[in-house]
N, C-alpha and C positions, 0 to 999 in steps of 0.2 A: 159677579160671575157665579152662576149656579151650576151645581153638579147634578147630573141625572142620577137618581137613586133607583136601584133595582127594586121592584115590588116583591121579589122573592126573598130577599134577605136584608135585614137592617145593616146599616153601614158598619157597625162594629163586628158583625159576623163576617162580612166581606173582608174587612181589615185583618181579622184574626186568621181567616182562611188564606189570604194572600201571604201573610207573615209566615204561616206554617209551610206553605208550598215553597217559598223561597228558602227556608231552612232545609226542607227536604231536597231541594235541588242542590244546595251546597253539599249536603251529605252524599248524594249520589255521585257528584263530581269527584269528591274525595275518594270514592270507591273506584274511580276510573271510568264511570259512565259518561256518555255524551248526551246531553239533552237535545232532542230533536222536535219536541212539541210541548206546549204549555196551554192549559185551559182550552183544549180543542172542543168546541161546541158543535153538537150534532142534534138533529131532532131526537128527543128522548134522553138527552143527557150530555155529560161532559167528561172528557178524559183529562184528569188533573195534569199528569206528566207522561210523556213518552220519551224513552231513553234508549240508547244503544249500549249494550254491555257486550263488547266484542262484536260478534255478528248477530247477536240475539236482540230482538226488539222487545223492550220491557214496557208494559203498561202499568203505571204506578198510581195507585189510589192512595191519596194522602188523607189521613184522619187525625184530628187533633182534639185535645181537651185542655181545659185550664186546671184540671185536677192532677194528682200524682198517678192516677190509674191509667196506664197505657194499654191495658188489656181491653177495656170497654170500647175504645174507638176501633180497635182491631176487629173485635167480634161484630161490630156494626156492619161489616161487609158481609151481609147475609146472602142467602141463596138468590133472592130477588135482585140484589145489587150485583152479584156475580154474573147473573144472566144479562143484566143491562150492560155491564162493562164488556162482556163477551161480544154483544151485538155492536157496541161502539167500536171495539177493537177490530172486529171483522170489517166494519165499514171503513175504518182507517186503512187497513191492509189492502182492501179492494181498491180504494181511491188512489193509493200510492203504488198500486201494482206490486205489492210485497207479499202476496199469499204464499210464496215459496220460501219465505224466511222463517227461521225459528222465532217463536214469541213466547212470552210468559207474563204472568200477572204477579206483581209485587204489591204488598201493602206496607206503608210506612205509618206507624202510629207515633204521634208526638205528644208529649206531655209538657205543658207550659204553666207550672204553678206560679202564683203571683210573685213578682219580684225576681224571677229567674230570667236572665238575659238570653240564654240559649236553651232549647228544649232537650229533654231526654228523648231519644229516638230509638224505637225498636223496629228493626227491619225484618219483614217476613218475605223472603225471596220465594218465588214460585208458590205464593200463598194459596192459590186454587187453580184448578184446571178449567179450561173453557167449558161453558155450560150452554145447553140449548139443543135444539133439534139437530143442527148440523155441526155443532161445535165451531171450530175455526174454518172449516172447509166447505162453505156453501157457495 
């Protein structure tokens, strides 16, 4: 039985990303969030996690590293990535007819040093505002 391998990422990067997203999901659930979407693919990118925090829709970008430095993954969500996430979130909200709901972007930075069974997680709630020509309302 052979497994289809994505040409975009080697198997160990996919495994590491999946492991990190599962840890992020557990973290968000402990905060009282309800996960409503995982790895939602659209042309132009992917939304890692979509959650509900009360009535607010939260688009969560999960960034992880094998080092102790949790700052580096967080700052990798640069202006270009923010614009892309805004476009993806807008598409999600339009598709689900949720444009009238409050929404925000969070970043979860995870550090998985070797031999550590659970990551260190730094949560950046409301990490950035929607970016782009029409922001969230086009």
